[in-house]
C-alpha positions, 0 to 999 in steps of 0.5 A: 863227793857223790855216792849211791846211797839209801837211808832205809831198806826197801824197793828201788825207790829208796836208792838215791845218788847225791852228796855224801861225806868224803871218806877219811883213810886210816893208817892201813887204808888207801883212798881210791878214785873210783872209775867204775863199780859193778853190781851183784845180786848181793846189792839187791839183798842188802838194799831190801834188808837181810835178817840180822843186818844192822847197817849204819844209815845212809848206806853206800852199797857196792862190793865191786869197784876199780880205780886209781890210788889217790892217797895212802895211809902211813902204814900202807906198803903195797901201793903208791899214788897213781896205782891201778887197783880193784877191790877184793870185798871179803874182810877177814883176819889176814893172819889166818891161812883162810881169812874167810873162816874168821868168825868176824869175816864180813863183806864190804858193801854188805856189812859195812859201807860199800864202794859205789861212790866217787871215792872209797877208803879201802884197806890195802889188804882188800886191793889187788893191782890191775895191769895197764891195758885192762879196761876199768869196766872189766876190772870192776866187773870181775873180782867178786864173781870170778873169785867166788867161782874159782874158790867154789869149783877149784878149791872147795869143790876140787873139780877135776878134768874130765868130770861133768859139772852143771852150772845153774843160771849160766847167764848171771854174774857167778854163773857165767864165771863158773862156766868159764872156770869149769871149762878151763879146768877141763870139765864137760860143762852143762848149763841152764838158762831161761832163753835161747839167747842166754843159752847161746851165750853160755855155749860161746863161753864154754858150755858143752850142753845147754838146758832151758829150765823154763821149758823142762825140768833140768834134772831129768834133762841132765840124766838124759844127756848123761845116759842116766848117770848124772853129773859129778858136780852141780853149781847151785847159787839159786836155792829153794827154786832149784834144790830138788832138781839139783839133787836129781841131777847128781850122779852117785857120790856127786856134790853140790857146791853153793855160794848163795840162795837168791830164791830162798835159803830153806829148801826141802833138804832131800836127805833121803836122796843125799844119804842113798846116793852119798851126796855131798853139799859144800858151802863156799863164800868169796875167796882168800886173797891168794885165790882171788889173785889167781882167778883174776890173773886169768881175767887180766890175761884174757883167759876169762872174760866178764861179760858186761850187760850194760854200763850206766851212770851211778845216778841210774843205780835204780835202773841197774838194780832193776836189770839184775832183779828182772834178769835182763840180759847176761853178765854184769851191770857196771855203774860209773860215777857221773863225774867220769862220764 
């Protein structure tokens, strides 16, 4: 088969698309004929190399895909050949109430071989059914960001109707999902982005107030918009570049929920502001299978809509990485096996 791959960490020039050994399934695995995949910022970090990350090379990236079951292992009970499925990329102990808390928890595409290929061998526990009528691009683009946003805001952050929430980077994958989840929960949504086009998009998907962070310090703007109170929750997946302003944006007793640190993991903690204003910092990673299915059911029925920035052949994966890195457009970037085009 053909697959996106890289044999060493580095810039976009390490990415290749070409022949790769066909996957062989284990008893609990399903062979998926991939119809579409989607990128996340995680793919950029995996390509560049994360501290402590020890990958078998060459590595196939990709933590989002959707396709058709072409073969099942002898122990598979939930799926049959011909079923439409999408990937839930987090792998943990299924016997735990919350597999994301398994010490051995890992992510397909980051820690082990991913799914940006013509075929992928995937444990059946990491697949969810995709209803007829859902476009492959939608099914591929939705799972990681909407499960992440749902767990972060609803399960971990316990967002309530009537609360105020600030979503940073509202035009990105997780950001645009978080805006929709927050609006669905009945919150008043404040959103940041770097251009009027991106802010207009944020308003279209549910933001009540928008702030251009390229032109103003969003912490001060949030305080102005809330008559000095601040918001109850900040969704910050950006890290070092935004952390101080995120703390400034919070009302007393407020909380930050975070699932990432794309600009760096070690900001000034701001402990004085934390203890004086009695703030909470809540980490969140991926979702349980049940949480993921709940979030995706709202994608399948049209309540939530993953925005597609661009759809490219997998042979243009380097260009797909560039779109993410350069923050072009809004929403998700989808890649399709060349053989499907």
